[in-house]
C-alpha positions as CSV (number, residue, x, y, z in Angstrom):
1,M,111.1,134.8,179.1
2,L,112.7,133.4,175.9
3,C,110.0,135.1,173.8
4,T,111.1,138.6,174.9
5,I,114.8,138.3,173.7
6,L,114.2,139.2,170.1
7,R,111.7,142.1,170.9
8,E,114.2,143.7,173.3
9,T,117.0,143.7,170.7
10,A,114.6,144.9,168.0
11,E,113.7,147.9,170.2
12,R,117.4,148.6,170.8
13,L,118.8,148.0,167.3
14,P,115.8,148.0,164.9
15,D,117.7,148.7,161.7
16,K,120.7,146.5,162.3
17,T,121.0,143.4,160.1
18,A,120.1,140.4,162.3
19,F,120.7,137.6,159.8
20,T,121.9,137.1,156.2
21,F,121.2,134.1,154.1
22,G,122.6,134.2,150.5
23,K,121.6,137.6,149.1
24,K,118.8,138.1,151.6
25,N,119.1,140.2,154.8
26,I,116.6,140.7,157.6
27,T,116.8,143.4,160.2
28,Y,115.9,143.0,163.8
29,R,112.8,145.0,163.3
30,Q,111.7,142.9,160.4
31,L,112.5,139.6,162.1
32,D,110.6,140.7,165.2
33,Q,107.6,141.6,163.1
34,Q,107.7,138.3,161.2
35,A,107.9,136.4,164.5
36,N,105.0,138.3,165.9
37,N,102.9,137.7,162.8
38,I,103.6,134.0,163.0
39,A,102.7,133.9,166.7
40,S,99.5,135.8,166.1
41,K,98.4,133.5,163.3
42,L,99.1,130.4,165.3
43,L,96.9,131.7,168.1
44,E,94.2,132.5,165.6
45,L,94.4,129.0,164.3
46,G,93.8,127.7,167.8
47,L,97.2,126.9,169.2
48,Q,96.9,126.2,172.9
49,P,99.5,126.9,175.5
50,Q,102.3,124.3,175.4
51,D,101.1,122.8,172.1
52,R,104.1,121.2,170.3
53,V,105.1,122.8,167.0
54,G,107.4,121.0,164.5
55,I,110.1,123.0,162.7
56,Y,111.6,121.1,159.8
57,F,113.8,123.4,157.7
58,G,117.4,123.3,156.6
59,N,119.4,126.4,157.6
60,C,117.5,129.5,156.4
61,L,116.0,132.7,157.6
62,D,112.5,131.1,158.0
63,F,113.8,128.8,160.6
64,V,114.7,131.7,162.9
65,A,111.5,133.6,162.4
66,V,109.4,130.5,163.0
67,F,111.3,129.6,166.1
68,F,110.8,133.0,167.7
69,G,107.1,133.0,166.6
70,V,106.4,129.6,168.2
71,V,107.9,130.5,171.6
72,R,106.2,133.9,171.6
73,A,102.8,132.1,171.2
74,N,103.7,129.9,174.2
75,G,104.1,126.9,172.0
76,V,106.9,124.3,172.4
77,A,109.3,124.4,169.5
78,V,110.3,121.0,168.2
79,P,113.3,121.5,165.8
80,L,113.9,118.5,163.6
81,N,117.0,117.9,161.5
82,T,116.3,117.5,157.8
83,A,118.6,114.4,157.9
84,Y,115.6,112.6,159.3
85,K,113.3,111.2,156.7
86,G,109.7,110.0,156.5
87,E,109.4,107.2,159.1
88,E,111.7,109.0,161.6
89,I,109.8,112.2,161.2
90,K,106.5,110.4,161.7
91,S,107.7,108.8,164.9
92,F,108.8,112.2,166.3
93,I,105.5,113.8,165.4
94,Q,103.6,111.0,167.0
95,D,105.8,110.9,170.1
96,S,105.7,114.6,170.8
97,D,102.0,115.0,169.6
98,I,102.9,117.9,167.3
99,K,99.8,120.0,166.4
100,Y,101.4,122.4,163.9
101,F,104.2,121.7,161.5
102,F,106.4,124.2,159.6
103,T,108.6,123.1,156.7
104,S,110.0,124.3,153.4
105,Q,109.0,123.5,149.8
106,D,112.2,121.5,149.4
107,C,111.3,119.3,152.5
108,F,107.6,119.1,151.9
109,P,107.7,116.0,149.6
110,I,109.0,113.9,152.5
111,I,106.1,115.2,154.7
112,E,103.5,114.8,152.0
113,E,104.1,111.0,152.0
114,I,103.2,110.7,155.7
115,M,100.4,113.4,156.0
116,D,97.6,110.9,155.9
117,V,99.0,108.8,158.8
118,I,99.6,111.8,161.1
119,P,96.1,113.2,161.7
120,S,97.2,114.9,165.0
121,V,98.8,117.7,162.9
122,K,96.1,120.3,162.4
123,H,98.0,122.4,159.9
124,F,101.2,122.2,157.8
125,I,102.7,125.6,157.2
126,V,104.9,125.4,154.1
127,A,107.3,128.1,152.8
128,G,106.3,128.5,149.1
129,G,103.4,126.1,149.7
130,I,100.0,126.1,148.0
131,K,97.0,126.6,150.3
132,S,94.7,123.7,150.8
133,N,92.7,122.0,153.6
134,R,95.6,121.4,155.9
135,I,98.3,123.4,154.2
136,I,99.0,127.2,154.8
137,P,101.7,129.1,152.9
138,L,104.2,130.4,155.4
139,E,104.3,133.7,153.5
140,E,100.6,134.3,154.4
141,M,101.5,134.1,158.1
142,Q,104.7,136.2,157.8
143,D,103.1,139.1,155.8
144,Q,99.9,139.6,157.7
145,E,99.6,142.6,159.9
146,S,99.2,141.8,163.6
147,K,99.1,143.5,167.0
148,P,101.9,142.7,169.5
149,V,101.5,139.3,171.1
150,N,102.1,139.7,174.8
151,L,101.3,136.5,176.7
152,D,101.8,135.8,180.4
153,I,104.3,133.0,180.0
154,K,105.7,131.3,183.1
155,G,109.3,130.4,183.7
156,N,108.4,126.7,184.4
157,E,106.5,126.3,181.1
158,S,108.3,124.4,178.4
159,C,109.6,126.2,175.3
160,I,111.8,123.7,173.5
161,C,111.7,120.0,172.9
162,L,115.0,118.6,171.4
163,Y,115.3,115.1,170.2
164,T,118.5,113.3,171.1
165,S,120.6,112.0,168.2
166,G,119.8,108.4,169.1
167,T,123.4,107.3,168.8
168,T,123.0,105.3,172.1
169,G,119.5,104.0,171.5
170,K,115.9,105.3,170.9
171,A,115.8,109.1,170.4
172,K,114.2,110.9,173.4
173,G,112.5,114.3,173.4
174,I,114.3,116.6,175.9
175,L,112.1,119.3,177.4
176,Y,113.5,122.6,178.4
177,S,111.6,125.2,180.4
178,N,112.0,129.0,179.8
179,N,114.0,129.0,183.1
180,N,116.3,126.3,181.7
181,A,116.9,128.1,178.4
182,L,117.4,131.5,180.0
183,F,119.9,130.2,182.6
184,I,122.0,128.4,180.0
185,L,121.9,131.4,177.6
186,D,122.9,133.8,180.4
187,C,125.9,131.5,181.3
188,F,127.0,131.3,177.7
189,N,126.7,135.1,177.2
190,K,128.9,135.7,180.3
191,R,131.5,133.2,179.2
192,F,131.5,134.6,175.6
193,P,130.8,138.4,175.7
194,L,130.3,139.5,172.2
195,R,130.9,143.0,170.8
196,E,128.2,144.7,168.7
197,N,130.6,144.8,165.7
198,D,131.2,141.0,165.9
199,H,129.9,139.0,163.0
200,A,128.9,135.3,163.5
201,L,128.8,132.6,160.9
202,C,126.4,129.6,161.2
203,V,127.6,126.4,159.5
204,I,126.0,123.7,161.7
205,P,122.3,122.7,161.5
206,L,120.1,125.2,163.4
207,S,117.9,122.3,164.5
208,H,120.6,121.2,166.9
209,G,120.7,122.5,170.5
210,F,124.3,123.6,170.2
211,S,123.4,125.7,167.2
212,L,120.2,127.1,168.7
213,Y,122.2,128.7,171.5
214,F,125.3,129.7,169.6
215,N,123.9,130.7,166.3
216,I,120.4,132.1,167.3
217,L,119.9,132.9,170.9
218,M,123.4,134.3,171.7
219,P,123.7,136.5,168.6
220,V,120.2,137.8,169.0
221,S,120.4,138.5,172.8
222,Q,123.8,140.3,172.3
223,G,122.6,142.1,169.1
224,I,125.2,141.0,166.6
225,S,124.8,140.1,162.9
226,T,124.9,136.4,161.8
227,T,125.4,134.9,158.3
228,I,123.8,131.6,157.8
229,H,125.2,129.0,155.5
230,P,122.9,126.3,154.1
231,Q,125.5,123.6,154.7
232,F,129.2,123.2,155.5
233,N,131.7,123.6,152.7
234,P,135.3,124.4,153.9
235,N,136.2,126.6,150.9
236,A,132.9,128.5,151.1
237,V,133.3,129.0,154.8
238,L,136.9,130.2,154.6
239,S,135.8,132.6,151.8
240,E,133.0,134.0,154.0
241,I,135.4,134.4,156.9
242,T,137.9,136.2,154.7
243,N,135.4,138.5,152.9
244,K,133.1,139.3,155.9
245,K,135.7,139.4,158.6
246,I,133.9,136.8,160.6
247,S,134.8,137.0,164.3
248,F,132.6,134.4,165.9
249,L,132.5,130.8,164.6
250,T,130.8,127.7,166.0
251,A,131.7,124.4,164.3
252,V,132.1,120.7,165.1
253,P,135.7,119.3,165.2
254,G,135.5,117.7,161.8
255,M,134.7,121.0,160.2
256,Y,137.7,122.7,161.8
257,A,139.8,119.8,160.6
258,A,138.5,120.2,157.1
259,M,139.2,123.9,157.0
260,L,142.7,123.2,158.4
261,S,143.3,120.8,155.5
262,V,142.4,123.6,153.0
263,L,144.5,126.2,154.8
264,D,147.5,123.9,154.7
265,Q,147.2,123.8,150.9
266,T,146.6,127.5,150.0
267,S,147.2,131.0,151.3
268,D,144.2,132.4,149.6
269,F,142.2,132.8,152.8
270,D,142.6,135.2,155.8
271,I,141.1,134.0,159.1
272,S,142.8,136.6,161.3
273,S,139.5,138.2,162.1
274,L,138.4,135.1,164.1
275,R,138.2,136.1,167.7
276,I,136.0,133.5,169.3
277,C,135.9,129.9,168.0
278,V,133.8,127.3,169.7
279,T,133.6,123.6,169.1
280,G,131.6,120.7,170.5
281,G,129.5,117.7,169.5
282,S,132.5,115.3,169.6
283,A,136.0,115.2,170.9
284,L,138.4,117.8,169.5
285,P,141.6,116.1,168.2
286,R,144.7,117.5,170.0
287,E,146.6,118.0,166.7
288,V,143.7,120.2,165.4
289,Y,143.7,122.3,168.5
290,N,147.5,122.7,168.4
291,A,147.6,123.5,164.7
292,Y,145.1,126.4,165.1
293,L,146.9,127.7,168.1
294,E,150.4,127.5,166.7
295,K,149.7,128.6,163.1
296,F,147.0,131.2,163.6
297,G,147.0,132.1,167.3
298,I,143.4,130.8,167.6
299,D,142.5,129.1,170.8
300,L,139.6,126.7,170.0
301,T,137.3,126.6,172.9
302,E,135.7,123.2,173.5
303,G,132.4,122.6,175.1
304,S,130.6,119.3,175.8
305,G,128.2,117.6,178.1
306,P,124.8,116.0,177.6
307,S,121.9,117.7,175.7
308,E,119.9,117.0,178.9
309,A,122.1,119.4,180.9
310,P,124.5,121.6,178.9
311,T,127.3,122.1,181.4
312,F,130.9,122.1,180.4
313,M,132.5,124.9,178.4
314,G,136.0,126.0,177.9
315,I,137.2,129.5,178.9
316,P,138.6,131.6,176.1
317,G,142.3,132.2,176.8
318,A,142.4,129.7,179.6
319,N,141.7,126.4,177.9
320,K,143.4,123.1,178.9
321,P,143.9,120.8,175.9
322,G,142.0,117.5,176.5
323,S,139.6,119.2,178.9
324,V,136.0,120.2,178.0
325,G,136.4,123.2,180.4
326,K,134.7,124.0,183.6
327,P,131.1,123.8,184.7
328,L,128.9,126.8,183.9
329,D,128.5,129.2,186.8
330,G,125.7,128.1,189.2
331,V,126.1,124.4,188.1
332,T,127.4,121.7,190.5
333,V,129.2,118.6,189.2
334,K,130.4,115.6,191.1
335,V,132.0,112.3,190.2
336,V,130.5,109.1,191.7
337,D,131.4,105.4,191.7
338,N,129.1,102.4,191.0
339,N,127.6,102.7,194.5
340,N,126.7,106.4,193.9
341,Q,129.4,107.5,196.3
342,E,131.4,110.6,195.5
343,V,135.0,109.8,194.6
344,P,138.1,111.8,195.6
345,Q,139.3,114.6,193.3
346,G,141.0,113.4,190.2
347,E,139.6,109.9,190.3
348,I,137.4,108.5,187.5
349,G,133.7,107.9,187.8
350,E,130.3,108.9,186.5
351,L,129.7,112.6,186.1
352,C,126.6,113.9,187.8
353,I,125.1,117.4,187.4
354,K,122.8,119.6,189.5
355,G,121.6,123.1,188.6
356,P,119.0,125.2,186.7
357,N,120.5,123.8,183.4
358,V,119.1,120.3,184.0
359,M,116.2,119.5,181.7
360,Q,112.6,119.2,182.9
361,G,112.6,115.6,181.7
362,Y,112.0,113.4,178.7
363,H,108.7,114.0,176.9
364,N,106.2,111.2,177.8
365,M,108.9,109.1,179.4
366,P,108.6,109.4,183.2
367,E,110.5,106.2,183.9
368,A,113.4,107.1,181.7
369,T,113.4,110.6,183.4
370,A,113.4,109.0,186.9
371,E,116.2,106.7,185.9
372,V,118.6,109.6,185.1
373,I,117.4,112.4,187.5
374,R,117.7,111.1,191.1
375,D,117.6,113.4,194.1
376,G,118.0,116.4,191.9
377,W,121.1,115.0,190.3
378,Y,121.3,114.3,186.6
379,H,123.3,111.1,186.0
380,T,125.0,111.7,182.7
381,G,126.3,108.2,181.8
382,D,129.6,109.9,181.0
383,I,132.8,108.6,182.6
384,G,135.2,111.4,183.5
385,R,137.3,113.2,186.2
386,I,137.8,116.7,187.6
387,D,141.3,118.0,188.1
388,E,142.6,120.2,190.9
389,D,141.7,123.4,189.0
390,G,138.1,122.3,188.4
391,Y,138.6,121.4,184.7
392,V,136.5,118.4,183.5
393,Y,137.9,115.6,181.4
394,L,135.5,113.2,179.5
395,I,136.8,109.7,179.1
396,S,134.0,107.6,177.7
397,R,130.3,106.9,177.7
398,K,129.4,104.5,180.5
399,K,127.3,102.4,178.1
400,D,130.3,102.3,175.7
401,M,132.6,100.8,178.3
402,I,134.0,97.4,177.3
403,I,134.6,94.8,180.0
404,V,137.4,92.5,179.0
405,G,137.9,89.6,181.4
406,G,136.6,91.8,184.3
407,L,138.8,94.7,183.4
408,N,137.3,98.1,182.2
409,V,138.3,99.4,178.8
410,F,137.3,102.9,177.8
411,P,136.9,103.1,174.0
412,K,138.1,106.7,173.7
413,E,141.5,105.7,175.2
414,V,141.9,103.0,172.5
415,E,140.5,105.4,169.8
416,D,143.0,108.1,170.8
417,C,145.9,105.6,170.6
418,I,144.9,104.4,167.1
419,C,144.4,107.9,165.9
420,N,148.0,108.7,166.9
421,H,149.2,106.3,164.3
422,P,150.6,108.4,161.4
423,K,148.6,106.5,158.8
424,V,145.2,106.8,160.6
425,S,142.6,109.5,160.0
426,E,139.8,108.3,162.3
427,A,138.9,105.4,164.5
428,A,136.0,104.0,166.5
429,V,136.1,101.2,169.0
430,I,133.2,99.0,170.2
431,G,132.9,95.9,172.3
432,I,131.8,92.6,170.8
433,P,131.0,89.3,172.6
434,D,133.8,86.8,173.3
435,T,133.2,83.4,174.8
436,I,136.4,83.5,177.0
437,R,136.8,87.2,178.0
438,G,133.1,88.3,177.9
439,Q,133.9,91.1,175.5
440,I,136.8,92.2,173.3
441,P,137.5,95.5,171.6
442,K,136.9,95.8,167.9
443,A,138.2,98.8,165.9
444,F,136.9,100.5,162.8
445,V,139.7,102.4,161.2
446,V,139.7,105.1,158.5
447,L,143.2,105.6,156.9
448,K,144.5,108.9,155.5
449,P,144.4,109.3,151.7
450,G,147.0,107.2,150.0
451,E,147.9,105.1,153.0
452,N,147.9,101.4,153.4
453,S,147.9,99.3,156.5
454,D,146.7,96.0,157.9
455,K,145.2,94.5,161.1
456,K,148.6,93.4,162.4
457,E,150.2,96.8,162.1
458,I,147.4,98.5,164.0
459,I,147.3,95.9,166.8
460,L,151.1,95.9,167.2
461,Y,151.0,99.7,167.4
462,C,148.4,99.6,170.2
463,R,150.4,97.0,172.1
464,K,153.3,99.4,172.2
465,H,151.2,102.0,173.9
466,L,148.4,100.2,175.8
467,A,147.9,97.4,178.2
468,N,147.2,94.1,176.4
469,H,143.6,93.8,177.4
470,K,142.8,97.2,175.9
471,C,144.2,96.4,172.5
472,P,141.7,95.6,169.7
473,R,141.5,91.9,168.7
474,E,139.6,92.7,165.5
475,V,140.3,95.6,163.1
476,V,138.1,96.6,160.1
477,F,139.2,99.2,157.6
478,V,136.4,101.4,156.3
479,D,136.1,104.4,154.0
480,S,134.2,106.4,156.6
481,L,132.5,106.1,160.0
482,P,128.7,106.5,160.3
483,K,127.9,109.9,161.9
484,N,124.9,112.0,162.8
485,A,124.4,115.5,161.6
486,M,126.6,116.9,164.4
487,G,129.6,114.7,163.4
488,K,129.2,112.3,166.3
489,V,130.0,108.7,165.5
490,D,126.9,106.5,165.5
491,K,128.1,103.4,167.3
492,T,124.7,101.7,167.2
493,K,125.2,101.4,163.4
494,L,128.7,100.0,164.0
495,Q,127.2,97.4,166.3
């Protein structure tokens, strides 16, 4: 089960540094003991099997210890991004029926404002907190002596509840069983075999599923050391890579682009130690991929797919630009039309997934679950195709598709075209109502520093490269696009 991963590595490599944060190090033995102490205290406080436990920290060592402590006690870990504030956190707590809530002293003021309206939470465990009726200092749990916690946890029991980013509507709690998590982890470990002298660097929020696997579960299960950064800063990250000879890096495309911008301006950093670089969360721009490959010999490996069923991952050394890779071993993918009939190879349709990677369902949302999981197939809502070699290409979200006079327009195709304009840094396209055509494309454009353009220039450029019905009819220039913590454009805010 997921709860045994840390203990097995601690028995094998007890004195090896597991994680570093700032000037603090923690060995696998120490981390295992802390996790066990937390699990023991939770059980002592009355935690019942499958109780939901909130984890609301920024990137830090405490996040890791608490996560392993919760799953060892057979609780369900509910990681929450610190970008979420009072009302959002309250809705997540109420929706998932969280019974115990871990947070830091820095984040506690946000929680303190809503404590009185979330009576379902029995105890708030606060790092650096002051003990009171409902508050327990985390240090009290971490430092107490405890006997090994060995529970009979079943593979079909839930271990993680991840809330979706909500970029396409109301956030949903995605439930993963131990079997789900272990299968996905095993697939990732096989695709990215690490060496015990590898050193990972964590720069994305640990609360995200992408980060849970690549910055916690993979490094711990393979016994490597990981340095955690509180937040992304391109110069600080490049300095860390240079000084610590980082070999395993996971970052979103925007982070790789920001580092590339710094590297183009200075030769102060050495990134030759990077051996495996993974990216996901949003589409990787072709020019960023090409630049890393041509300038540094680094083949950025892209992964994608829904949080409900992590599926697509590139293959180091065998990546195809523009593709999100092949399905994980043991996972089946098909492409279907609007009548749910499978289409011939290479044709476009909705991607559907079947395998042990598919979530248990949405927490407390049986109708929403039944809508997306039908006959064992998870219907992703992603439009894509599969080539003759089995590589998958994502084209657009089904919900994002714009229908102009009865013709389908995929926003990503228009966005890619606009981004190829030499003056453009980023673009996002949505559909807006039109009395004649039903919908028309509207583009939001971010220009590169120092550049000037106008609506006419962008539209004329698109007309040179796209069919007329695909070209935006409206163009708005903005300083930046609204994004979630993983760098994905939030199109609900653009709407």
